[in-house]
PDB file of N, CA, C and O in Angstrom:
ATOM      1  N   MET A   1      -5.538  39.334   7.588  1.00  0.00           N
ATOM      2  CA  MET A   1      -6.618  38.826   6.918  1.00  0.00           C
ATOM      3  C   MET A   1      -6.759  37.467   7.066  1.00  0.00           C
ATOM      4  O   MET A   1      -5.825  36.670   7.149  1.00  0.00           O
ATOM      5  N   PRO A   2      -7.925  37.207   7.098  1.00  0.00           N
ATOM      6  CA  PRO A   2      -8.123  35.793   7.523  1.00  0.00           C
ATOM      7  C   PRO A   2      -8.709  34.906   6.005  1.00  0.00           C
ATOM      8  O   PRO A   2      -9.038  35.462   4.957  1.00  0.00           O
ATOM      9  N   HIS A   3      -8.711  33.833   6.197  1.00  0.00           N
ATOM     10  CA  HIS A   3      -8.739  32.870   5.620  1.00  0.00           C
ATOM     11  C   HIS A   3     -10.498  32.391   5.397  1.00  0.00           C
ATOM     12  O   HIS A   3     -11.041  32.153   6.476  1.00  0.00           O
ATOM     13  N   VAL A   4     -11.457  32.223   4.101  1.00  0.00           N
ATOM     14  CA  VAL A   4     -12.825  32.058   4.390  1.00  0.00           C
ATOM     15  C   VAL A   4     -12.954  30.283   3.988  1.00  0.00           C
ATOM     16  O   VAL A   4     -12.235  29.747   3.145  1.00  0.00           O
ATOM     17  N   VAL A   5     -13.714  29.768   4.560  1.00  0.00           N
ATOM     18  CA  VAL A   5     -14.383  28.635   3.660  1.00  0.00           C
ATOM     19  C   VAL A   5     -15.740  28.849   3.107  1.00  0.00           C
ATOM     20  O   VAL A   5     -16.649  29.171   3.872  1.00  0.00           O
ATOM     21  N   THR A   6     -15.918  28.719   2.030  1.00  0.00           N
ATOM     22  CA  THR A   6     -17.215  28.700   1.020  1.00  0.00           C
ATOM     23  C   THR A   6     -18.084  27.979   0.479  1.00  0.00           C
ATOM     24  O   THR A   6     -18.094  26.831   0.925  1.00  0.00           O
ATOM     25  N   GLN A   7     -19.094  28.275  -0.602  1.00  0.00           N
ATOM     26  CA  GLN A   7     -20.252  27.330  -0.935  1.00  0.00           C
ATOM     27  C   GLN A   7     -19.300  25.759  -1.289  1.00  0.00           C
ATOM     28  O   GLN A   7     -20.043  24.778  -1.299  1.00  0.00           O
ATOM     29  N   PRO A   8     -18.148  25.518  -1.501  1.00  0.00           N
ATOM     30  CA  PRO A   8     -17.913  24.059  -2.189  1.00  0.00           C
ATOM     31  C   PRO A   8     -17.594  23.151  -1.013  1.00  0.00           C
ATOM     32  O   PRO A   8     -17.111  22.028  -1.161  1.00  0.00           O
ATOM     33  N   CYS A   9     -17.949  23.806   0.402  1.00  0.00           N
ATOM     34  CA  CYS A   9     -17.931  23.051   1.628  1.00  0.00           C
ATOM     35  C   CYS A   9     -19.138  22.253   2.082  1.00  0.00           C
ATOM     36  O   CYS A   9     -19.344  21.182   2.651  1.00  0.00           O
ATOM     37  N   PHE A  10     -19.862  23.284   1.560  1.00  0.00           N
ATOM     38  CA  PHE A  10     -21.522  22.822   1.990  1.00  0.00           C
ATOM     39  C   PHE A  10     -21.652  21.563   1.436  1.00  0.00           C
ATOM     40  O   PHE A  10     -21.425  21.118   0.311  1.00  0.00           O
ATOM     41  N   ASP A  11     -22.163  20.972   2.703  1.00  0.00           N
ATOM     42  CA  ASP A  11     -23.040  19.342   2.394  1.00  0.00           C
ATOM     43  C   ASP A  11     -21.942  18.346   2.318  1.00  0.00           C
ATOM     44  O   ASP A  11     -22.179  17.161   2.087  1.00  0.00           O
ATOM     45  N   CYS A  12     -20.534  18.887   2.541  1.00  0.00           N
ATOM     46  CA  CYS A  12     -19.384  18.041   2.010  1.00  0.00           C
ATOM     47  C   CYS A  12     -18.731  17.752   3.322  1.00  0.00           C
ATOM     48  O   CYS A  12     -18.778  16.651   3.871  1.00  0.00           O
ATOM     49  N   LYS A  13     -18.130  18.787   3.784  1.00  0.00           N
ATOM     50  CA  LYS A  13     -17.396  18.727   5.321  1.00  0.00           C
ATOM     51  C   LYS A  13     -16.384  17.920   5.216  1.00  0.00           C
ATOM     52  O   LYS A  13     -16.466  17.031   6.064  1.00  0.00           O
ATOM     53  N   TYR A  14     -15.126  17.800   4.308  1.00  0.00           N
ATOM     54  CA  TYR A  14     -14.135  17.279   4.276  1.00  0.00           C
ATOM     55  C   TYR A  14     -13.319  17.791   5.397  1.00  0.00           C
ATOM     56  O   TYR A  14     -13.748  18.924   5.618  1.00  0.00           O
ATOM     57  N   THR A  15     -12.211  17.478   6.337  1.00  0.00           N
ATOM     58  CA  THR A  15     -11.840  18.011   7.159  1.00  0.00           C
ATOM     59  C   THR A  15     -10.130  17.559   7.039  1.00  0.00           C
ATOM     60  O   THR A  15      -9.460  17.119   7.973  1.00  0.00           O
ATOM     61  N   ASP A  16      -9.737  17.759   5.881  1.00  0.00           N
ATOM     62  CA  ASP A  16      -8.550  17.786   6.035  1.00  0.00           C
ATOM     63  C   ASP A  16      -7.570  18.689   6.310  1.00  0.00           C
ATOM     64  O   ASP A  16      -6.394  18.481   6.610  1.00  0.00           O
ATOM     65  N   CYS A  17      -8.162  19.711   6.180  1.00  0.00           N
ATOM     66  CA  CYS A  17      -7.770  21.207   6.285  1.00  0.00           C
ATOM     67  C   CYS A  17      -7.435  21.150   8.195  1.00  0.00           C
ATOM     68  O   CYS A  17      -6.406  21.602   8.696  1.00  0.00           O
ATOM     69  N   VAL A  18      -8.286  20.658   8.790  1.00  0.00           N
ATOM     70  CA  VAL A  18      -8.051  21.127  10.493  1.00  0.00           C
ATOM     71  C   VAL A  18      -7.141  20.467  10.872  1.00  0.00           C
ATOM     72  O   VAL A  18      -6.671  20.930  11.911  1.00  0.00           O
ATOM     73  N   VAL A  19      -6.646  19.576  10.522  1.00  0.00           N
ATOM     74  CA  VAL A  19      -5.247  18.635  10.854  1.00  0.00           C
ATOM     75  C   VAL A  19      -4.138  20.029  10.584  1.00  0.00           C
ATOM     76  O   VAL A  19      -3.329  20.299  11.472  1.00  0.00           O
ATOM     77  N   VAL A  20      -4.172  20.639   9.646  1.00  0.00           N
ATOM     78  CA  VAL A  20      -2.864  21.677   9.372  1.00  0.00           C
ATOM     79  C   VAL A  20      -2.681  22.992  10.081  1.00  0.00           C
ATOM     80  O   VAL A  20      -1.767  23.778  10.326  1.00  0.00           O
ATOM     81  N   CYS A  21      -3.869  22.878  10.279  1.00  0.00           N
ATOM     82  CA  CYS A  21      -3.903  24.327  11.266  1.00  0.00           C
ATOM     83  C   CYS A  21      -3.124  24.533  12.479  1.00  0.00           C
ATOM     84  O   CYS A  21      -3.081  23.745  13.424  1.00  0.00           O
ATOM     85  N   PRO A  22      -2.555  25.569  12.396  1.00  0.00           N
ATOM     86  CA  PRO A  22      -1.545  25.536  13.746  1.00  0.00           C
ATOM     87  C   PRO A  22      -2.040  26.361  14.923  1.00  0.00           C
ATOM     88  O   PRO A  22      -1.357  26.633  15.910  1.00  0.00           O
ATOM     89  N   VAL A  23      -3.977  26.930  14.604  1.00  0.00           N
ATOM     90  CA  VAL A  23      -3.963  27.589  15.804  1.00  0.00           C
ATOM     91  C   VAL A  23      -5.579  26.896  15.924  1.00  0.00           C
ATOM     92  O   VAL A  23      -6.512  27.544  16.398  1.00  0.00           O
ATOM     93  N   GLU A  24      -5.669  26.040  15.615  1.00  0.00           N
ATOM     94  CA  GLU A  24      -7.202  25.742  15.407  1.00  0.00           C
ATOM     95  C   GLU A  24      -8.084  26.694  15.494  1.00  0.00           C
ATOM     96  O   GLU A  24      -8.616  27.124  16.517  1.00  0.00           O
ATOM     97  N   CYS A  25      -8.245  27.044  14.344  1.00  0.00           N
ATOM     98  CA  CYS A  25      -9.023  28.081  13.955  1.00  0.00           C
ATOM     99  C   CYS A  25     -10.357  27.756  12.937  1.00  0.00           C
ATOM    100  O   CYS A  25     -11.027  28.428  12.153  1.00  0.00           O
ATOM    101  N   PHE A  26     -10.357  26.633  13.304  1.00  0.00           N
ATOM    102  CA  PHE A  26     -11.979  25.657  12.101  1.00  0.00           C
ATOM    103  C   PHE A  26     -12.918  25.370  13.281  1.00  0.00           C
ATOM    104  O   PHE A  26     -12.546  25.109  14.425  1.00  0.00           O
ATOM    105  N   TYR A  27     -14.250  25.458  12.827  1.00  0.00           N
ATOM    106  CA  TYR A  27     -15.199  25.304  13.528  1.00  0.00           C
ATOM    107  C   TYR A  27     -16.380  24.254  12.764  1.00  0.00           C
ATOM    108  O   TYR A  27     -16.483  24.161  11.541  1.00  0.00           O
ATOM    109  N   GLU A  28     -17.037  23.672  13.525  1.00  0.00           N
ATOM    110  CA  GLU A  28     -17.582  22.607  12.643  1.00  0.00           C
ATOM    111  C   GLU A  28     -19.423  22.815  13.193  1.00  0.00           C
ATOM    112  O   GLU A  28     -20.014  22.730  14.270  1.00  0.00           O
ATOM    113  N   GLY A  29     -19.872  23.167  11.538  1.00  0.00           N
ATOM    114  CA  GLY A  29     -21.073  23.364  11.672  1.00  0.00           C
ATOM    115  C   GLY A  29     -22.055  22.005  11.205  1.00  0.00           C
ATOM    116  O   GLY A  29     -21.663  20.840  11.272  1.00  0.00           O
ATOM    117  N   ASP A  30     -23.475  22.455  10.698  1.00  0.00           N
ATOM    118  CA  ASP A  30     -24.066  21.017  10.894  1.00  0.00           C
ATOM    119  C   ASP A  30     -23.714  20.847   9.352  1.00  0.00           C
ATOM    120  O   ASP A  30     -23.943  19.710   8.940  1.00  0.00           O
ATOM    121  N   LYS A  31     -23.284  21.602   8.557  1.00  0.00           N
ATOM    122  CA  LYS A  31     -23.245  21.314   6.830  1.00  0.00           C
ATOM    123  C   LYS A  31     -22.073  21.408   6.296  1.00  0.00           C
ATOM    124  O   LYS A  31     -21.785  20.944   5.193  1.00  0.00           O
ATOM    125  N   MET A  32     -21.131  22.163   7.217  1.00  0.00           N
ATOM    126  CA  MET A  32     -19.803  22.785   6.713  1.00  0.00           C
ATOM    127  C   MET A  32     -19.076  23.202   7.498  1.00  0.00           C
ATOM    128  O   MET A  32     -19.675  23.370   8.561  1.00  0.00           O
ATOM    129  N   LEU A  33     -17.771  23.548   7.563  1.00  0.00           N
ATOM    130  CA  LEU A  33     -16.666  24.341   8.268  1.00  0.00           C
ATOM    131  C   LEU A  33     -16.785  25.787   8.041  1.00  0.00           C
ATOM    132  O   LEU A  33     -17.067  26.561   7.126  1.00  0.00           O
ATOM    133  N   TYR A  34     -16.392  25.812   9.477  1.00  0.00           N
ATOM    134  CA  TYR A  34     -16.233  27.691   9.358  1.00  0.00           C
ATOM    135  C   TYR A  34     -14.783  28.059   9.994  1.00  0.00           C
ATOM    136  O   TYR A  34     -14.195  27.407  10.857  1.00  0.00           O
ATOM    137  N   ILE A  35     -14.401  29.103   9.447  1.00  0.00           N
ATOM    138  CA  ILE A  35     -12.808  29.744   9.991  1.00  0.00           C
ATOM    139  C   ILE A  35     -13.075  30.781  10.706  1.00  0.00           C
ATOM    140  O   ILE A  35     -13.804  31.647  10.221  1.00  0.00           O
ATOM    141  N   HIS A  36     -12.447  30.956  12.262  1.00  0.00           N
ATOM    142  CA  HIS A  36     -12.919  32.157  12.696  1.00  0.00           C
ATOM    143  C   HIS A  36     -11.987  33.084  12.390  1.00  0.00           C
ATOM    144  O   HIS A  36     -10.786  32.817  12.371  1.00  0.00           O
ATOM    145  N   PRO A  37     -12.508  34.329  12.106  1.00  0.00           N
ATOM    146  CA  PRO A  37     -11.666  35.429  11.274  1.00  0.00           C
ATOM    147  C   PRO A  37     -10.963  35.858  12.280  1.00  0.00           C
ATOM    148  O   PRO A  37     -10.010  36.462  11.787  1.00  0.00           O
ATOM    149  N   ASP A  38     -10.874  35.895  13.888  1.00  0.00           N
ATOM    150  CA  ASP A  38     -10.118  36.592  14.711  1.00  0.00           C
ATOM    151  C   ASP A  38      -9.149  35.406  15.324  1.00  0.00           C
ATOM    152  O   ASP A  38      -8.417  35.626  16.289  1.00  0.00           O
ATOM    153  N   GLU A  39      -9.217  34.204  14.705  1.00  0.00           N
ATOM    154  CA  GLU A  39      -8.200  33.454  15.004  1.00  0.00           C
ATOM    155  C   GLU A  39      -6.932  32.917  13.789  1.00  0.00           C
ATOM    156  O   GLU A  39      -5.797  32.458  13.917  1.00  0.00           O
ATOM    157  N   CYS A  40      -7.744  33.229  12.684  1.00  0.00           N
ATOM    158  CA  CYS A  40      -7.076  32.820  11.466  1.00  0.00           C
ATOM    159  C   CYS A  40      -5.653  33.680  11.343  1.00  0.00           C
ATOM    160  O   CYS A  40      -5.822  34.888  11.178  1.00  0.00           O
ATOM    161  N   ILE A  41      -4.225  33.201  11.403  1.00  0.00           N
ATOM    162  CA  ILE A  41      -3.308  33.715  11.417  1.00  0.00           C
ATOM    163  C   ILE A  41      -2.722  33.974   9.789  1.00  0.00           C
ATOM    164  O   ILE A  41      -1.655  34.503   9.479  1.00  0.00           O
ATOM    165  N   ASP A  42      -3.681  33.475   8.961  1.00  0.00           N
ATOM    166  CA  ASP A  42      -3.157  33.700   7.698  1.00  0.00           C
ATOM    167  C   ASP A  42      -2.022  32.856   6.796  1.00  0.00           C
ATOM    168  O   ASP A  42      -1.362  33.318   5.865  1.00  0.00           O
ATOM    169  N   CYS A  43      -1.981  31.638   7.270  1.00  0.00           N
ATOM    170  CA  CYS A  43      -0.584  31.466   7.161  1.00  0.00           C
ATOM    171  C   CYS A  43      -0.366  30.256   5.934  1.00  0.00           C
ATOM    172  O   CYS A  43       0.696  29.797   5.514  1.00  0.00           O
ATOM    173  N   GLU A  44      -2.070  29.855   5.443  1.00  0.00           N
ATOM    174  CA  GLU A  44      -2.486  29.502   4.001  1.00  0.00           C
ATOM    175  C   GLU A  44      -2.116  27.707   4.228  1.00  0.00           C
ATOM    176  O   GLU A  44      -1.822  27.125   3.184  1.00  0.00           O
ATOM    177  N   ALA A  45      -2.126  27.006   5.298  1.00  0.00           N
ATOM    178  CA  ALA A  45      -1.853  25.848   5.388  1.00  0.00           C
ATOM    179  C   ALA A  45      -2.896  25.376   4.827  1.00  0.00           C
ATOM    180  O   ALA A  45      -2.834  24.857   3.713  1.00  0.00           O
ATOM    181  N   CYS A  46      -4.068  25.488   5.543  1.00  0.00           N
ATOM    182  CA  CYS A  46      -5.191  24.889   4.850  1.00  0.00           C
ATOM    183  C   CYS A  46      -5.682  24.730   3.383  1.00  0.00           C
ATOM    184  O   CYS A  46      -6.373  23.782   3.010  1.00  0.00           O
ATOM    185  N   VAL A  47      -5.126  26.072   2.334  1.00  0.00           N
ATOM    186  CA  VAL A  47      -5.927  26.188   0.945  1.00  0.00           C
ATOM    187  C   VAL A  47      -5.706  24.679   0.327  1.00  0.00           C
ATOM    188  O   VAL A  47      -6.619  23.897   0.064  1.00  0.00           O
ATOM    189  N   PRO A  48      -3.918  24.370   0.105  1.00  0.00           N
ATOM    190  CA  PRO A  48      -3.896  23.370  -0.590  1.00  0.00           C
ATOM    191  C   PRO A  48      -4.871  21.670  -0.161  1.00  0.00           C
ATOM    192  O   PRO A  48      -5.332  20.905  -1.008  1.00  0.00           O
ATOM    193  N   GLU A  49      -4.930  21.526   1.056  1.00  0.00           N
ATOM    194  CA  GLU A  49      -5.579  20.101   1.836  1.00  0.00           C
ATOM    195  C   GLU A  49      -6.858  20.377   1.265  1.00  0.00           C
ATOM    196  O   GLU A  49      -7.321  19.237   1.232  1.00  0.00           O
ATOM    197  N   CYS A  50      -7.676  21.067   0.827  1.00  0.00           N
ATOM    198  CA  CYS A  50      -8.938  21.237   0.722  1.00  0.00           C
ATOM    199  C   CYS A  50      -9.088  20.865  -0.665  1.00  0.00           C
ATOM    200  O   CYS A  50      -8.877  21.463  -1.720  1.00  0.00           O
ATOM    201  N   PRO A  51      -9.696  19.205  -0.246  1.00  0.00           N
ATOM    202  CA  PRO A  51      -9.823  18.632  -1.693  1.00  0.00           C
ATOM    203  C   PRO A  51     -11.236  19.130  -2.700  1.00  0.00           C
ATOM    204  O   PRO A  51     -11.459  18.463  -3.710  1.00  0.00           O
ATOM    205  N   VAL A  52     -12.158  20.329  -2.360  1.00  0.00           N
ATOM    206  CA  VAL A  52     -12.798  20.806  -2.879  1.00  0.00           C
ATOM    207  C   VAL A  52     -12.979  22.339  -3.296  1.00  0.00           C
ATOM    208  O   VAL A  52     -13.980  22.886  -3.759  1.00  0.00           O
ATOM    209  N   GLU A  53     -11.380  23.019  -2.919  1.00  0.00           N
ATOM    210  CA  GLU A  53     -11.107  24.148  -3.422  1.00  0.00           C
ATOM    211  C   GLU A  53     -12.068  24.973  -2.491  1.00  0.00           C
ATOM    212  O   GLU A  53     -12.546  25.859  -3.200  1.00  0.00           O
ATOM    213  N   ALA A  54     -12.427  25.043  -1.557  1.00  0.00           N
ATOM    214  CA  ALA A  54     -13.583  25.858  -0.822  1.00  0.00           C
ATOM    215  C   ALA A  54     -12.728  27.321   0.099  1.00  0.00           C
ATOM    216  O   ALA A  54     -13.126  28.385   0.573  1.00  0.00           O
ATOM    217  N   ILE A  55     -11.560  26.705   0.005  1.00  0.00           N
ATOM    218  CA  ILE A  55     -10.939  28.047   0.824  1.00  0.00           C
ATOM    219  C   ILE A  55     -10.107  29.137   0.520  1.00  0.00           C
ATOM    220  O   ILE A  55      -8.918  28.926   0.277  1.00  0.00           O
ATOM    221  N   TYR A  56     -10.625  30.410   0.498  1.00  0.00           N
ATOM    222  CA  TYR A  56     -10.123  31.378  -0.247  1.00  0.00           C
ATOM    223  C   TYR A  56      -9.291  32.392   0.941  1.00  0.00           C
ATOM    224  O   TYR A  56      -9.877  32.371   2.024  1.00  0.00           O
ATOM    225  N   HIS A  57      -8.285  33.092   0.922  1.00  0.00           N
ATOM    226  CA  HIS A  57      -7.784  34.478   1.436  1.00  0.00           C
ATOM    227  C   HIS A  57      -9.155  35.361   1.156  1.00  0.00           C
ATOM    228  O   HIS A  57      -9.647  35.521   0.039  1.00  0.00           O
ATOM    229  N   GLU A  58      -9.697  35.927   2.450  1.00  0.00           N
ATOM    230  CA  GLU A  58     -10.821  36.650   2.471  1.00  0.00           C
ATOM    231  C   GLU A  58     -10.697  37.660   1.315  1.00  0.00           C
ATOM    232  O   GLU A  58     -11.790  37.934   0.819  1.00  0.00           O
ATOM    233  N   ASP A  59      -9.377  38.436   0.626  1.00  0.00           N
ATOM    234  CA  ASP A  59      -9.416  39.343  -0.145  1.00  0.00           C
ATOM    235  C   ASP A  59      -9.426  38.635  -1.708  1.00  0.00           C
ATOM    236  O   ASP A  59      -9.124  39.139  -2.790  1.00  0.00           O
ATOM    237  N   ASN A  60      -9.849  37.401  -1.405  1.00  0.00           N
ATOM    238  CA  ASN A  60      -9.824  36.773  -3.156  1.00  0.00           C
ATOM    239  C   ASN A  60     -10.976  35.683  -3.195  1.00  0.00           C
ATOM    240  O   ASN A  60     -11.093  34.820  -4.065  1.00  0.00           O
ATOM    241  N   VAL A  61     -11.864  35.885  -2.023  1.00  0.00           N
ATOM    242  CA  VAL A  61     -13.223  35.092  -2.179  1.00  0.00           C
ATOM    243  C   VAL A  61     -14.106  35.805  -3.489  1.00  0.00           C
ATOM    244  O   VAL A  61     -14.291  37.012  -3.645  1.00  0.00           O
ATOM    245  N   PRO A  62     -14.622  34.621  -4.431  1.00  0.00           N
ATOM    246  CA  PRO A  62     -15.436  34.991  -5.655  1.00  0.00           C
ATOM    247  C   PRO A  62     -16.422  35.615  -4.973  1.00  0.00           C
ATOM    248  O   PRO A  62     -16.951  35.430  -3.877  1.00  0.00           O
ATOM    249  N   GLU A  63     -16.643  36.876  -6.397  1.00  0.00           N
ATOM    250  CA  GLU A  63     -17.993  37.150  -5.982  1.00  0.00           C
ATOM    251  C   GLU A  63     -19.352  36.935  -5.456  1.00  0.00           C
ATOM    252  O   GLU A  63     -20.009  37.567  -4.628  1.00  0.00           O
ATOM    253  N   GLU A  64     -19.642  35.712  -6.261  1.00  0.00           N
ATOM    254  CA  GLU A  64     -21.036  34.522  -5.855  1.00  0.00           C
ATOM    255  C   GLU A  64     -20.672  34.204  -4.712  1.00  0.00           C
ATOM    256  O   GLU A  64     -21.592  33.611  -4.149  1.00  0.00           O
ATOM    257  N   TRP A  65     -19.623  34.320  -3.969  1.00  0.00           N
ATOM    258  CA  TRP A  65     -19.586  33.781  -2.308  1.00  0.00           C
ATOM    259  C   TRP A  65     -19.353  34.632  -1.556  1.00  0.00           C
ATOM    260  O   TRP A  65     -19.338  34.216  -0.398  1.00  0.00           O
ATOM    261  N   LYS A  66     -19.084  36.050  -1.695  1.00  0.00           N
ATOM    262  CA  LYS A  66     -18.531  36.723  -0.876  1.00  0.00           C
ATOM    263  C   LYS A  66     -19.715  36.899   0.257  1.00  0.00           C
ATOM    264  O   LYS A  66     -19.256  37.669   1.101  1.00  0.00           O
ATOM    265  N   GLU A  67     -20.869  36.554   0.574  1.00  0.00           N
ATOM    266  CA  GLU A  67     -21.721  36.659   1.753  1.00  0.00           C
ATOM    267  C   GLU A  67     -20.911  35.308   2.621  1.00  0.00           C
ATOM    268  O   GLU A  67     -21.177  35.173   3.815  1.00  0.00           O
ATOM    269  N   PHE A  68     -20.071  34.484   2.049  1.00  0.00           N
ATOM    270  CA  PHE A  68     -19.404  33.105   3.267  1.00  0.00           C
ATOM    271  C   PHE A  68     -18.553  34.240   4.022  1.00  0.00           C
ATOM    272  O   PHE A  68     -18.022  33.806   5.044  1.00  0.00           O
ATOM    273  N   ILE A  69     -18.297  35.621   3.747  1.00  0.00           N
ATOM    274  CA  ILE A  69     -17.293  36.124   4.607  1.00  0.00           C
ATOM    275  C   ILE A  69     -18.089  36.310   6.214  1.00  0.00           C
ATOM    276  O   ILE A  69     -17.743  35.931   7.333  1.00  0.00           O
ATOM    277  N   ALA A  70     -18.899  36.821   5.886  1.00  0.00           N
ATOM    278  CA  ALA A  70     -19.740  37.427   7.141  1.00  0.00           C
ATOM    279  C   ALA A  70     -20.424  36.272   7.832  1.00  0.00           C
ATOM    280  O   ALA A  70     -20.775  36.328   9.011  1.00  0.00           O
ATOM    281  N   LEU A  71     -20.606  35.190   7.026  1.00  0.00           N
ATOM    282  CA  LEU A  71     -21.205  34.085   7.576  1.00  0.00           C
ATOM    283  C   LEU A  71     -20.304  33.194   8.430  1.00  0.00           C
ATOM    284  O   LEU A  71     -20.781  32.792   9.492  1.00  0.00           O
ATOM    285  N   ASN A  72     -18.986  32.813   8.081  1.00  0.00           N
ATOM    286  CA  ASN A  72     -18.056  32.697   8.637  1.00  0.00           C
ATOM    287  C   ASN A  72     -17.787  33.199  10.208  1.00  0.00           C
ATOM    288  O   ASN A  72     -17.490  32.577  11.228  1.00  0.00           O
ATOM    289  N   ALA A  73     -17.990  34.383   9.976  1.00  0.00           N
ATOM    290  CA  ALA A  73     -17.993  35.431  11.343  1.00  0.00           C
ATOM    291  C   ALA A  73     -18.905  35.311  12.094  1.00  0.00           C
ATOM    292  O   ALA A  73     -18.953  35.814  13.216  1.00  0.00           O
ATOM    293  N   GLU A  74     -19.747  34.633  11.585  1.00  0.00           N
ATOM    294  CA  GLU A  74     -20.964  34.798  12.158  1.00  0.00           C
ATOM    295  C   GLU A  74     -21.160  33.439  12.949  1.00  0.00           C
ATOM    296  O   GLU A  74     -21.534  33.403  14.122  1.00  0.00           O
ATOM    297  N   GLN A  75     -20.843  32.239  12.119  1.00  0.00           N
ATOM    298  CA  GLN A  75     -21.079  30.975  12.586  1.00  0.00           C
ATOM    299  C   GLN A  75     -19.994  30.131  13.396  1.00  0.00           C
ATOM    300  O   GLN A  75     -20.176  29.178  14.153  1.00  0.00           O
ATOM    301  N   ALA A  76     -18.749  30.796  12.991  1.00  0.00           N
ATOM    302  CA  ALA A  76     -17.909  30.467  14.190  1.00  0.00           C
ATOM    303  C   ALA A  76     -17.849  30.438  15.351  1.00  0.00           C
ATOM    304  O   ALA A  76     -17.610  29.457  16.056  1.00  0.00           O
ATOM    305  N   PRO A  77     -18.036  31.389  15.634  1.00  0.00           N
ATOM    306  CA  PRO A  77     -18.107  31.614  17.315  1.00  0.00           C
ATOM    307  C   PRO A  77     -19.343  30.625  18.249  1.00  0.00           C
ATOM    308  O   PRO A  77     -19.446  30.211  19.404  1.00  0.00           O
ATOM    309  N   GLU A  78     -20.265  30.549  16.803  1.00  0.00           N
ATOM    310  CA  GLU A  78     -21.566  29.630  17.785  1.00  0.00           C
ATOM    311  C   GLU A  78     -21.057  27.887  17.491  1.00  0.00           C
ATOM    312  O   GLU A  78     -21.801  27.003  17.915  1.00  0.00           O
ATOM    313  N   CYS A  79     -20.035  27.589  16.907  1.00  0.00           N
ATOM    314  CA  CYS A  79     -19.831  26.304  16.984  1.00  0.00           C
ATOM    315  C   CYS A  79     -18.861  25.907  17.736  1.00  0.00           C
ATOM    316  O   CYS A  79     -18.289  26.760  18.415  1.00  0.00           O
ATOM    317  N   GLU A  80     -18.340  24.209  17.819  1.00  0.00           N
ATOM    318  CA  GLU A  80     -17.817  23.856  18.357  1.00  0.00           C
ATOM    319  C   GLU A  80     -16.216  23.860  17.888  1.00  0.00           C
ATOM    320  O   GLU A  80     -16.389  23.789  16.671  1.00  0.00           O
ATOM    321  N   VAL A  81     -15.038  23.891  18.034  1.00  0.00           N
ATOM    322  CA  VAL A  81     -13.939  24.026  17.615  1.00  0.00           C
ATOM    323  C   VAL A  81     -13.426  22.564  16.848  1.00  0.00           C
ATOM    324  O   VAL A  81     -13.525  21.530  17.509  1.00  0.00           O
ATOM    325  N   ILE A  82     -12.954  22.504  15.638  1.00  0.00           N
ATOM    326  CA  ILE A  82     -12.583  20.930  15.399  1.00  0.00           C
ATOM    327  C   ILE A  82     -11.417  21.049  14.980  1.00  0.00           C
ATOM    328  O   ILE A  82     -10.956  21.899  14.218  1.00  0.00           O
ATOM    329  N   THR A  83     -10.715  19.815  15.700  1.00  0.00           N
ATOM    330  CA  THR A  83      -9.051  20.039  15.806  1.00  0.00           C
ATOM    331  C   THR A  83      -8.458  18.606  14.886  1.00  0.00           C
ATOM    332  O   THR A  83      -7.367  18.498  14.326  1.00  0.00           O
ATOM    333  N   GLU A  84      -9.570  17.601  14.957  1.00  0.00           N
ATOM    334  CA  GLU A  84      -9.068  16.297  14.322  1.00  0.00           C
ATOM    335  C   GLU A  84     -10.060  15.690  13.087  1.00  0.00           C
ATOM    336  O   GLU A  84     -11.250  15.989  12.998  1.00  0.00           O
ATOM    337  N   LYS A  85      -9.520  14.998  12.374  1.00  0.00           N
ATOM    338  CA  LYS A  85     -10.029  13.993  11.003  1.00  0.00           C
ATOM    339  C   LYS A  85     -11.251  14.040  11.288  1.00  0.00           C
ATOM    340  O   LYS A  85     -11.508  13.855  12.478  1.00  0.00           O
ATOM    341  N   LYS A  86     -12.287  14.265  10.453  1.00  0.00           N
ATOM    342  CA  LYS A  86     -13.606  12.893  10.616  1.00  0.00           C
ATOM    343  C   LYS A  86     -13.831  12.838   9.092  1.00  0.00           C
ATOM    344  O   LYS A  86     -13.401  13.393   8.081  1.00  0.00           O
ATOM    345  N   GLU A  87     -14.674  11.939   9.417  1.00  0.00           N
ATOM    346  CA  GLU A  87     -15.330  11.215   7.994  1.00  0.00           C
ATOM    347  C   GLU A  87     -16.061  12.250   7.553  1.00  0.00           C
ATOM    348  O   GLU A  87     -16.719  12.877   8.384  1.00  0.00           O
ATOM    349  N   PRO A  88     -16.089  12.590   6.323  1.00  0.00           N
ATOM    350  CA  PRO A  88     -17.165  13.694   5.328  1.00  0.00           C
ATOM    351  C   PRO A  88     -18.432  13.364   5.176  1.00  0.00           C
ATOM    352  O   PRO A  88     -18.679  12.160   5.110  1.00  0.00           O
ATOM    353  N   LEU A  89     -19.576  14.360   5.082  1.00  0.00           N
ATOM    354  CA  LEU A  89     -20.936  14.002   5.148  1.00  0.00           C
ATOM    355  C   LEU A  89     -20.980  13.184   4.077  1.00  0.00           C
ATOM    356  O   LEU A  89     -20.169  13.325   3.161  1.00  0.00           O
ATOM    357  N   ALA A  90     -22.226  11.931   4.051  1.00  0.00           N
ATOM    358  CA  ALA A  90     -22.509  11.078   3.051  1.00  0.00           C
ATOM    359  C   ALA A  90     -22.676  11.256   1.739  1.00  0.00           C
ATOM    360  O   ALA A  90     -22.542  10.426   0.839  1.00  0.00           O
ATOM    361  N   ASP A  91     -23.106  12.870   1.651  1.00  0.00           N
ATOM    362  CA  ASP A  91     -23.275  13.467   0.537  1.00  0.00           C
ATOM    363  C   ASP A  91     -21.837  13.925  -0.174  1.00  0.00           C
ATOM    364  O   ASP A  91     -21.872  14.746  -1.091  1.00  0.00           O
ATOM    365  N   SER A  92     -21.088  13.592   0.097  1.00  0.00           N
ATOM    366  CA  SER A  92     -19.611  14.119  -0.832  1.00  0.00           C
ATOM    367  C   SER A  92     -19.271  13.190  -1.599  1.00  0.00           C
ATOM    368  O   SER A  92     -18.290  13.322  -2.331  1.00  0.00           O
TER     369      SER A  92
END
């Protein structure tokens, strides 16, 4: 089961998580990051690195953010992989 990026990442886009990912499964959208569910190896390295606590194991996504499971699966293949730390969005 993969991990999922949820609502707290929206309009924030910290990238601390991407530099610890051993399989490069993070993808950068305009307003947030996504985890590709077919590439995530469930190592959990990214979870403690997220300063806004936006990353959850798919089984533990809060009820109000369940739609982010499908959103990550849909959006990750449409975006470019991100492997290096970048400046967060100005609104963060």
